[in-house]
C-alpha positions, 0 to 999 in steps of 0.5 A: 726858156720864158722868152721863147715860151712867150715869144718875146721880142728880145735879143740876148747878146753874150760876149763870150771870152771863155770865162767870167770876166766880171767876177774874175776882175772883181776878185782881184779888187779883194786881192784874190790872185786865183779865182776858182770857177771863173774859167768857163771853156766850151759852153755852147750858148747857141746849143743851150738857146736852141734847146730851149726853143730860142733862135740863136747864132754865133759870131766868131769874126769881126766882119760877121758882127753887122749881119748877125746883129741885123739878123738878131734884131730883125727876127721875130721873138727871142734871139740870142747872139753869142760873140766870141772874143779873146 
């Protein structure tokens, strides 16, 4: 929201695998086999960004990434790029 309100020239890239991977892996270092709250299916980051006035796009196939990155980096103001991975 702040980036959109201030029209900041910043690109946000979200690597979306449907869960909070960093927390999931970190918990395993402490011997936790089950981590509550790390599965995050269905969050629409593009929709959330657009609802706050930020341009956004989603990449679902590797072949789309180069063009999407160019679009994001060339955009005036903030841009959120969500990259779907497995």
